[in-house]
N, C-alpha and C positions, 0 to 999 in steps of 0.2 A: 287544737294540736298544731294546726298550720301556723298559727300566730306564735306559739312558743318556739317552733323550729326556725321561723324566720328571725326571731329575736336572737336566738342562739347563733344562727348563721351571721347576722350582723355583728354580734359581739366577736365572733371568731375572726371576721374580716378586719374589724377595727384593731384587734390585738395583733394581727399579722402585719399591719401597716408599718410599725417601726422596723420590723425585720426586713421588709421590702426596701425601706429607705436606706438601711445599712448596706444593701447590696448594690447601690448605685456606683460605688467605687471598688476597684480591685483591692483584694486583701494583700497588703504589702508584706505581711508575715509569710504568706503562702509563697510569694515571689522569692523572699529570702531563703526559704526552705528548698524551693525548687533549684535555685542556683547552687546552694550548698550540696544538694544531692547530685546534681549534674557534674560539678567539678570535683566532687569527692573530698572536699575540705570545708571546714566550718569557718565562721567569721573570724578574721584575724589570723588564721592558720596559713602556712605557706601554700599557695595555690588557691586559697579561699577568697571570699569577698573582702575588700579593704574595709568596708563599712556597710551597715544595713542600708537598704534602699531608703532614700530620703522620704521621710514621713510627710513632707509637704506636697508630694506628688498626689494628684487626684486623677488616677487613670480610670477610665470607664471599665466597669466590671466585664471581664472577658467571658462570653457565654460558654466557651470551651476551656480546657486546661491550657494556659500559656505554655509556649515551647521555649526551651533554653538551648542555645547553641554556644559552643565554645568549650574550652577557652580558645579565643582567637585574638591575637594581638593584645594580650594582656587583659582581656575582658570577656565576660559572658554577655550574650545578647538575648534578652527576654522579649518574646514577640507574642502578640495576640493577632493571629492571621485574620480572624473574623472581623475585628474592628480596625485593624491596620496600625495599631500603636506598637512601638518597640522602645525599649530602654537598654542602655549599656551599663553593666555593673562592673566597675574596675576590680581586678583581682590582684592579690599580692603575688609578687614573684616567688616562684617555688617549683615544686615537683610537677604540679598540674600544668603550669604555664610552660614549663620546659618541654613537656610532652607534646605541645602543639607545634613544635618546630622552631626554627630560628626566627627571631623577630627582627624586623628592619629597624636599624638605628637604636633609639632608646624607647621604642614604643611600649616595651614591657613596663617601664616605669610610669609612663603617662602619655596619653594622646595630646595633652595640653602643655607639655613642657616648652619653655621658651627656647632652649637649645635644641636645634633640629639635628638630624643625622647629617654627617658631613656630605656636602654636595659641591660639585665643581662650581666655580664662581659664576653666579647668576645664570645657571643652567635652568631652563624652563622644565619643570616637572609636571605642570598642568598645561594642557593645550586647549584652545578654544573648541568647544563642542564635547570635551571629555566629560563623562559622568564623574562627579566628585561627591564625597560624603561630607556634608556640612555638620560639624560637631559644635555643641555648646554644653557647658557644665562646669563643674568644679571638682574638688577632691572627693565629694560624697556621691554625686550623681552626674550623669551626662545623658544627653539626648542627641539623636542624629537624624538626618533626613537626606535622601539622595537628591542632588541638584545637578545642573549642567553648567559648566564654566562658560562665561561669555567672552573670556580673553585668556591669553597665555599668562603664566606666572611662575616665578621661581620661589623657592622656599623663603618665607619671610615677607614676600610681597603681598599687597592687598589687591584682590581682583573682584570683579562682579560675577555673581552666580545667580541662577534663577531656577525655579521649579519647572517651568515650561515657557514656551515662547511668549505667552500672553501675560505671565506674572511679572510683577515689578522686581528689579534686580536687588540683591542683597550684597553688601560688601563683606568679604571674608578674607582672612589671612591664610596663605598657603602654608600648611604644616609639613606635608610630605606628599609623595606622589598619590594623587587620588583623594587626598584628605585636606579639607580647609576648616577653619574654626571661626566662630563669630567673635570679633574683637570686643573687648569691654567686659567679658566675664572674668572675675578674679580666678586665676588658676593657682591652686595650691598655695 
């Protein structure tokens, strides 16, 4: 009897292995659904996501339900507090984004547009030591990380930013106050 039950247990564990392997990465369909429910609009609808989350992303499976914040500045922010990852999901302009209040410059259209909000000639919008959000992405997805500016910079200038005092600097272009982007990503 013991031998039969151990064979049955071994079979059950072996059958469960593919299911466990599938749980290594976050279910991107679940993220799409969470964003749509949070902003109150579906894919392609005014106020809804511009596109589904990029299927090339391989996010570690969040042990808890990811949280969705927004819309803020034309996007919903999906976070897994337990693992520390977050992604930005661009939203179409519309009723839901209008409800979040006035957006600075043309941030509703895109955080990566080349034409920045009008700023006085070479006025520094980022100062040395300021926390800045480093953005990278394209029309389908974007990722961000908080960094610290190593130098002053005006919109359009390239400055050095770093995660902490010991990390190597990264060159980033100033987009607007508190936001820089990684150069070299094709934007829209």
